[in-house]
C-alpha angles and dihedrals in degrees: 000000000000115000129193109264095252093049090048090053092046090053092049092050091050091050092048097047101026091227135038128185125225092234095053092046092049089052094045094051097034093235134118123276088244090060091051091048089055091050091049092047091052092048091047092050088056091051093245098114138023117230115229135176104291098356148003138278132210111264095243128177119283089222101052130048125226114268114276094240090055094045091052091062098043121102090352097164093045092050090050092054091047091049093050092049093051095045089053089061095053115091124215116269093027125142117235145186115209119186136198120299146091091252092054088049088056089051090052090056090052091052093061089092092061128094133233100358123167110210128189113189145163091204117098092199092054091048092050093050098046098040087069089076110086093207094051122091110212122190119190122204119234124230141086113345115219125208091256093057096259119137117214142163139081093299089059091049092050091049094051092049091063091072141066111196140182098241139017113204106197139173129199136197098229146356118213123216088253090060097257115151107225136196140165106235119064091202092051090050091053090056092046090051090054090048093052093045093054102047128089092215128022121206116192116206110200130156118216095258089071095063109101093006115141124231128161104231121071116214095183140273127321084239086080091074130072100209135018118206115197142146101236133032111264125230122296090253093056092043089056091051092050091050093046092054094038093243109161115232117214114193114197 
């Protein structure tokens, strides 16, 4: 298939970065946002890209997640705003679960200004960041360590189930139009399910590229969470689900 040069370059950028925004593409190619939207629509119609709010994402497999190094660079500014908004809702001396994900790692960095937190996590990067604070107590789940620093397996599930905490701060790989929370690793999902079940309040941190993204393992419904923090309003269908289940939507 032969693509026009600009569309070919857009596709290559999306594959390299995982996500590209309309604004940055318009600036990079010195064209209007409307022109970029047309390019993205045409690429999406051919199944080469996935349209998202404000941009496009590489049409990756529903069975395998994007590499950690690539995920860490995607939607960086949006993740930072989401992280700051969530951290602002966490009081000092609270107890927290924090699960696997680059967005939850951004939240951990924002929490360094807090006092007296108790954090239980299955994320090595989160544990390393937060253990630097002398007045924080950080507990790390045992289990199988993945290459991205996530800890999974039955031992991690058993460890999490020993606690009941104030807040669960969780990320997810995708949200289907029917409100299903989706991820790629069955063992990771098991740990996240235990985290959600044992928290008094659940905050979901999800940038807009995750809406409509496919992944093969279903964690549960978005109705399981209390608040959703994101950078762009989701679709009308998801908005209706949030309203129906009284899930508060925080746009940052």
